[in-house]
C-alpha positions as CSV (number, residue, x, y, z in Angstrom):
1,X,0.0,0.0,0.0
2,X,2.8,2.4,0.9
3,X,4.5,1.7,-2.5
4,X,1.3,2.3,-4.3
5,X,0.6,5.6,-2.6
6,X,4.2,7.0,-2.5
7,X,6.1,5.1,-5.1
8,X,9.0,4.9,-2.8
9,X,11.1,2.3,-4.7
10,X,10.5,3.9,-8.1
11,X,11.8,7.2,-6.7
12,X,15.0,5.4,-5.7
13,X,14.3,5.4,-1.9
14,X,13.1,3.0,0.8
15,X,10.8,3.2,3.8
16,X,13.5,3.4,6.5
17,X,15.2,6.2,4.7
18,X,11.9,8.1,4.3
19,X,11.2,7.6,8.1
20,X,14.6,9.0,9.0
21,X,14.2,11.9,6.6
22,X,10.8,12.8,8.1
23,X,12.2,12.8,11.7
24,X,15.2,14.9,10.5
25,X,12.9,17.5,8.9
26,X,10.7,17.5,12.0
27,X,13.6,18.1,14.4
28,X,14.8,21.1,12.3
29,X,11.4,22.8,12.2
30,X,9.7,21.8,15.5
31,X,10.8,25.1,17.0
32,X,7.7,26.7,15.4
33,X,5.4,25.1,18.0
34,X,7.2,27.1,20.6
35,X,7.7,30.3,18.7
36,X,4.3,30.6,16.9
37,X,1.9,30.4,19.8
38,X,4.0,32.8,21.8
39,X,3.9,35.3,19.0
40,X,0.2,34.9,18.4
41,X,-0.5,35.3,22.1
42,X,0.9,38.9,21.8
43,X,-1.9,39.5,19.3
44,X,-4.4,38.6,22.0
45,X,-5.0,35.0,21.0
46,X,-5.2,32.2,23.6
47,X,-1.7,30.6,23.6
48,X,-2.9,27.1,24.3
49,X,-5.4,27.2,21.5
50,X,-2.8,28.7,19.2
51,X,-0.4,25.9,20.1
52,X,-3.0,23.3,19.1
53,X,-3.9,25.2,15.9
54,X,-0.2,25.3,15.0
55,X,0.3,21.6,15.4
56,X,-2.9,20.6,13.6
57,X,-2.4,23.1,10.8
58,X,1.1,21.8,10.3
59,X,-0.1,18.2,10.3
60,X,-2.8,18.9,7.8
61,X,-0.4,20.7,5.4
62,X,2.1,17.8,5.7
63,X,-0.5,15.2,5.0
64,X,-1.9,16.9,2.0
65,X,1.5,17.5,0.6
66,X,2.5,13.9,1.3
67,X,-0.6,12.0,0.2
68,X,-1.7,14.2,-2.7
69,X,1.3,15.9,-4.1
70,X,3.8,13.1,-3.0
71,X,6.6,15.5,-2.2
72,X,9.0,15.4,0.8
73,X,8.0,18.9,1.7
74,X,6.8,19.8,5.2
75,X,4.5,22.7,6.1
76,X,3.8,24.7,9.2
77,X,2.8,28.3,10.1
78,X,5.5,30.5,8.5
79,X,8.0,32.6,10.3
80,X,7.8,36.2,9.0
81,X,4.1,35.8,8.2
82,X,3.3,35.2,11.9
83,X,5.3,38.3,12.7
84,X,3.3,40.3,10.1
85,X,0.1,38.9,11.6
86,X,0.9,40.0,15.1
87,X,3.1,43.1,14.9
88,X,2.0,44.4,11.6
89,X,-1.8,43.8,11.3
90,X,-2.9,43.5,14.9
91,X,-0.6,45.6,17.0
92,X,0.6,47.9,14.1
93,X,-2.6,48.6,12.2
94,X,-5.0,48.0,15.1
95,X,-7.1,45.3,13.6
96,X,-8.5,42.5,15.7
97,X,-6.9,39.1,15.5
98,X,-10.2,37.8,14.2
99,X,-10.0,40.2,11.3
100,X,-6.4,39.1,10.6
101,X,-7.5,35.5,10.5
102,X,-10.1,36.5,8.0
103,X,-7.4,38.1,5.8
104,X,-5.4,34.8,6.1
105,X,-8.5,32.8,5.0
106,X,-9.1,35.1,2.0
107,X,-5.5,35.0,0.9
108,X,-5.5,31.2,1.1
109,X,-8.6,31.0,-1.0
110,X,-7.1,33.4,-3.6
111,X,-3.9,31.3,-3.6
112,X,-5.9,28.1,-4.2
113,X,-7.7,29.7,-7.1
114,X,-4.4,30.9,-8.6
115,X,-3.0,27.4,-8.2
116,X,-6.0,25.7,-9.8
117,X,-6.1,28.1,-12.8
118,X,-2.3,28.2,-13.2
119,X,-2.1,31.9,-12.8
120,X,0.8,31.6,-10.4
121,X,3.4,31.3,-13.1
122,X,2.2,34.6,-14.7
123,X,2.3,36.4,-11.4
124,X,5.8,35.2,-10.4
125,X,7.2,35.9,-13.9
126,X,5.7,39.4,-13.8
127,X,7.3,40.5,-10.6
128,X,10.9,41.5,-10.9
129,X,13.5,39.3,-9.2
130,X,14.9,42.3,-7.4
131,X,11.6,42.9,-5.6
132,X,11.4,39.3,-4.6
133,X,14.9,39.6,-3.1
134,X,13.9,42.9,-1.5
135,X,10.9,41.5,0.2
136,X,12.8,38.5,1.6
137,X,15.5,40.8,3.1
138,X,12.9,43.3,4.4
139,X,11.2,40.5,6.3
140,X,14.6,39.4,7.6
141,X,15.2,42.8,9.0
142,X,11.7,42.9,10.5
143,X,12.3,39.6,12.3
144,X,15.6,40.9,13.6
145,X,13.9,43.9,15.1
146,X,11.2,41.7,16.7
147,X,13.9,39.3,18.2
148,X,15.9,42.2,19.7
149,X,12.7,43.9,21.0
150,X,11.2,40.7,22.6
151,X,14.5,39.8,24.3
152,X,15.0,43.3,25.7
153,X,18.3,43.8,23.9
154,X,16.8,47.0,22.4
155,X,14.1,49.0,24.2
156,X,12.0,52.1,23.5
157,X,13.5,55.6,24.0
158,X,11.6,58.9,24.1
159,X,14.6,60.7,22.7
160,X,16.0,58.3,20.1
161,X,13.0,55.9,19.6
162,X,15.2,52.9,20.4
163,X,18.2,52.3,22.6
164,X,20.3,49.5,24.0
165,X,18.6,47.6,26.8
166,X,20.2,46.3,30.0
167,X,22.5,43.6,28.8
168,X,23.3,42.6,32.4
169,X,19.7,41.4,32.9
170,X,18.7,37.7,32.4
171,X,16.5,38.1,29.4
172,X,19.0,39.8,27.0
173,X,21.8,37.6,28.2
174,X,19.9,34.3,27.6
175,X,18.7,35.6,24.2
176,X,22.3,36.3,23.2
177,X,23.3,32.8,24.5
178,X,20.5,31.1,22.5
179,X,21.6,32.8,19.3
180,X,25.3,31.8,19.6
181,X,24.3,28.3,20.7
182,X,22.5,28.0,17.4
183,X,25.4,29.4,15.5
184,X,27.8,26.9,17.1
185,X,25.6,23.9,16.5
186,X,24.6,24.8,12.9
187,X,28.2,25.3,12.1
188,X,28.9,21.8,13.2
189,X,26.0,20.6,11.0
190,X,23.7,19.7,13.9
191,X,20.4,20.0,12.2
192,X,18.4,20.4,15.4
193,X,20.5,23.3,16.6
194,X,17.6,25.7,16.8
195,X,15.6,23.3,18.9
196,X,18.5,22.5,21.2
197,X,19.1,26.2,21.9
198,X,15.4,26.7,22.9
199,X,15.6,23.8,25.3
200,X,18.9,24.8,26.8
201,X,17.8,28.4,27.5
202,X,14.4,27.2,28.8
203,X,16.2,24.7,31.1
204,X,18.5,27.5,32.4
205,X,15.4,29.7,33.0
206,X,13.6,27.0,34.9
207,X,16.5,26.0,37.2
208,X,17.2,29.7,37.8
209,X,13.7,30.4,38.9
210,X,12.9,32.7,36.1
211,X,10.2,30.4,34.7
212,X,7.9,28.1,36.8
213,X,8.1,24.4,35.9
214,X,4.7,23.3,34.6
215,X,5.4,19.7,33.6
216,X,6.1,18.1,30.2
217,X,3.1,16.0,29.1
218,X,-0.7,16.7,29.3
219,X,-3.8,16.4,27.3
220,X,-4.0,19.1,24.6
221,X,-5.5,22.5,25.5
222,X,-8.9,23.5,24.1
223,X,-9.0,24.7,20.5
224,X,-12.4,26.5,21.1
225,X,-11.0,30.0,21.8
226,X,-9.7,30.3,18.2
227,X,-11.6,27.7,16.2
228,X,-13.7,29.3,13.4
229,X,-13.2,32.7,15.0
230,X,-12.1,34.5,11.8
231,X,-14.0,37.7,10.9
232,X,-14.7,37.6,7.1
233,X,-16.8,40.8,7.1
234,X,-14.0,42.9,8.6
235,X,-11.4,41.2,6.3
236,X,-13.4,42.3,3.2
237,X,-13.0,46.0,4.1
238,X,-11.1,47.9,1.4
239,X,-8.4,48.9,3.9
240,X,-7.5,45.3,4.3
241,X,-6.5,44.9,0.7
242,X,-2.8,45.5,1.3
243,X,-2.9,43.1,4.2
244,X,-4.5,40.3,2.1
245,X,-2.0,41.0,-0.7
246,X,0.9,40.9,1.7
247,X,-0.2,37.5,3.1
248,X,-0.7,36.2,-0.5
249,X,2.4,37.7,-2.0
250,X,4.8,36.5,0.6
251,X,3.3,33.0,0.8
252,X,3.3,32.7,-3.0
253,X,6.9,33.4,-3.5
254,X,8.1,31.7,-0.3
255,X,6.3,28.5,-1.4
256,X,7.7,28.7,-4.9
257,X,11.2,29.3,-3.8
258,X,11.0,26.4,-1.3
259,X,9.6,24.1,-3.9
260,X,12.3,24.8,-6.3
261,X,15.1,24.4,-3.7
262,X,13.7,21.2,-2.2
263,X,12.9,19.4,-5.5
264,X,16.2,20.3,-7.1
265,X,18.0,19.0,-4.0
266,X,16.0,15.8,-4.2
267,X,16.5,15.4,-7.9
268,X,12.8,15.5,-8.5
269,X,12.7,18.0,-11.3
270,X,12.5,17.0,-15.0
271,X,15.3,17.6,-17.6
272,X,14.2,21.2,-18.2
273,X,14.1,22.0,-14.4
274,X,10.3,22.0,-14.3
275,X,8.5,20.6,-11.2
276,X,6.1,17.8,-11.9
277,X,2.7,18.0,-10.0
278,X,3.4,21.7,-9.3
279,X,-0.3,22.5,-9.2
280,X,-0.9,19.8,-6.5
281,X,2.0,21.1,-4.4
282,X,0.8,24.7,-4.5
283,X,-2.8,23.6,-3.8
284,X,-1.6,21.7,-0.8
285,X,0.0,24.8,0.5
286,X,-3.0,27.0,0.0
287,X,-5.4,24.4,1.4
288,X,-3.3,24.2,4.6
289,X,-3.5,28.0,4.9
290,X,-7.3,27.9,4.7
291,X,-7.4,25.1,7.3
292,X,-5.0,26.9,9.5
293,X,-7.0,30.2,9.5
294,X,-10.1,28.2,10.5
295,X,-8.2,26.5,13.3
296,X,-6.7,29.8,14.5
297,X,-3.2,30.4,13.2
298,X,-1.4,32.6,10.7
299,X,-0.5,31.5,7.2
300,X,0.8,28.0,6.8
301,X,3.5,27.6,4.3
302,X,6.3,25.3,3.0
303,X,9.5,25.1,5.0
304,X,13.0,25.3,3.6
305,X,14.0,23.1,6.5
306,X,12.6,20.3,4.4
307,X,16.0,20.3,2.7
308,X,17.4,18.7,5.9
309,X,15.2,15.6,5.3
310,X,16.0,15.5,1.6
311,X,19.7,15.7,2.3
312,X,19.5,12.3,4.2
313,X,17.6,10.6,1.4
314,X,13.9,11.7,1.6
315,X,12.3,11.7,-1.9
316,X,8.6,11.0,-1.5
317,X,5.5,12.2,0.4
318,X,6.1,9.6,3.0
319,X,8.7,12.0,4.5
320,X,6.1,14.7,4.8
321,X,3.5,12.3,6.3
322,X,6.1,11.3,9.0
323,X,6.5,15.0,9.9
324,X,2.7,15.4,10.1
325,X,2.5,12.5,12.6
326,X,5.2,14.0,14.7
327,X,3.3,17.4,14.9
328,X,0.2,15.5,16.1
329,X,2.3,13.9,18.8
330,X,3.5,17.3,19.9
331,X,-0.1,18.1,20.9
332,X,0.6,16.3,24.2
333,X,3.6,18.4,25.1
334,X,1.7,21.7,25.6
335,X,3.1,22.3,29.1
336,X,6.6,22.3,27.7
337,X,5.6,24.8,25.0
338,X,4.0,27.1,27.6
339,X,7.2,27.2,29.7
340,X,9.3,28.6,26.8
341,X,10.0,32.3,27.5
342,X,10.3,34.9,24.7
343,X,14.0,35.3,25.1
344,X,14.5,31.6,24.5
345,X,12.9,31.9,21.0
346,X,14.6,35.2,20.3
347,X,17.7,33.5,19.1
348,X,15.8,31.3,16.7
349,X,14.0,34.3,15.2
350,X,17.3,36.2,14.9
351,X,18.9,33.2,13.2
352,X,16.0,33.0,10.7
353,X,16.5,36.7,10.0
354,X,20.2,36.1,9.2
355,X,19.2,33.4,6.6
356,X,16.7,35.8,5.0
357,X,19.1,38.7,4.9
358,X,21.5,36.5,2.9
359,X,19.4,37.4,-0.2
360,X,21.3,40.7,-0.2
361,X,24.2,39.0,-1.9
362,X,22.0,38.4,-5.0
363,X,21.3,42.1,-5.5
364,X,23.1,43.9,-8.4
365,X,24.4,46.8,-6.3
366,X,26.0,48.4,-9.4
367,X,22.6,49.1,-10.8
368,X,21.0,51.9,-8.7
369,X,17.5,51.2,-10.1
370,X,17.8,47.8,-8.4
371,X,19.7,48.9,-5.3
372,X,17.2,51.7,-4.4
373,X,14.0,49.6,-4.0
374,X,16.0,46.9,-2.1
375,X,17.2,49.5,0.4
376,X,13.7,51.1,0.7
377,X,12.1,47.7,1.5
378,X,15.0,46.7,3.8
379,X,14.8,50.0,5.8
380,X,11.1,50.8,5.7
381,X,9.8,47.3,6.6
382,X,11.3,47.3,10.2
383,X,11.1,51.1,10.6
384,X,7.4,51.3,9.8
385,X,6.9,48.0,11.6
386,X,4.9,46.7,8.6
387,X,5.7,44.2,5.9
388,X,2.8,45.6,3.9
389,X,4.2,49.1,3.9
390,X,7.6,47.8,3.1
391,X,6.3,45.9,0.0
392,X,4.1,48.9,-1.1
393,X,7.0,51.4,-0.8
394,X,9.3,48.9,-2.6
395,X,7.0,48.7,-5.6
396,X,6.6,52.5,-5.8
397,X,10.4,53.2,-5.5
398,X,11.2,50.5,-8.1
399,X,8.8,52.0,-10.6
400,X,10.0,55.6,-9.9
401,X,13.7,54.7,-10.1
402,X,13.2,52.8,-13.4
403,X,11.2,55.6,-15.0
404,X,13.4,58.4,-13.9
405,X,16.6,56.6,-15.0
406,X,15.2,55.9,-18.5
407,X,14.4,52.3,-18.0
408,X,10.6,52.4,-18.0
409,X,10.6,49.5,-20.5
410,X,11.7,47.2,-17.6
411,X,8.5,48.0,-15.7
412,X,5.9,45.4,-16.5
413,X,2.1,46.1,-16.8
414,X,1.5,44.1,-13.6
415,X,4.1,46.2,-11.7
416,X,2.5,49.4,-13.0
417,X,-0.9,48.2,-11.8
418,X,0.3,47.3,-8.4
419,X,2.3,50.6,-8.1
420,X,-0.9,52.6,-8.9
421,X,-2.8,50.6,-6.3
422,X,-0.2,51.2,-3.6
423,X,0.0,54.9,-4.4
424,X,-3.8,55.1,-4.1
425,X,-3.7,53.3,-0.8
426,X,-1.4,55.9,0.7
427,X,-3.2,58.8,-0.9
428,X,-6.8,57.9,-0.1
429,X,-6.9,55.2,2.6
């Protein structure tokens, strides 16, 4: 039955190898069950319910990707998108978390339609590569700001807006420790370095009396506080257009990039580099986002950590299914997740930001019409505390730079349309 569903042998793999690959991928990305609920709790959501929603949404995404698309690609609520959800939409723009979940639901439905009608290729090809790189780096800078803020390394200042916090206090010191533990472990090719750092810092916090020990295993918390609580009426407000677009845009390109990276690493692309069953893979991602918004979590997306499983031999959807089963087992470790303090996850968030900022090396800095929009997005995303504003200003600056420098032929129709929409947003909304 396993061979009939996943075609393990025909893909050049075997069941033990797929099981090991699934466990490897899970270990590298399980940190999300500690980081995501804590971040959503800052938006006013019930942390226990958000923990359950995170685990179930990840499992659903992995099962769909495994059984239907048959790819060794794991899914879970995405880093960056959860930060935008909490700090951009709810705390930054003042929307309720129910409205934000409604925006996630709508973006998932649009993504599904784009996948089914094969519009995704047109959209991706229409957006300049430099803007894709800019958005990734902007989110990376945004995550870095959040990590530094949550850990107390930087604090608010009435004179200079931000200033250095008290580095002699426990929170900042443990956050710095968690980051450099990750650096040391990842350098030594220890795939679970992020998870180990969270556990090490949490253990230190518990034995130091900074965090109260609450146990390890229990029955899962109730999902009721977040289940089907999204507000579609509020999400359809015209002012939410940029929010929905931001959720859709980031998920669209994040998923596409991850798919390309993982399938190429696994040798699953055809001779022309095309990805077979691409529509199914994208539909799995969008369906998981829809399910996640109904359960009570931010956008669910494909994880680049899937490369870890592929690197040890995973080639089929059985790898993804194993990851999904592991996420379901995590439901019974809710007390452990509740004990993890913000400074224990700050190192993980900062590490992810470093990975995202690496896109800067791909930018052609000799071309000012490319460098300018990248810098605008990189600076304005964290400084406005909004991924949506960063994307909007990036499009506007890209179009303006190209036109003023005599390169208006490089601006596609779709970019013109989006630029006009973003200008209208700032002018009239």
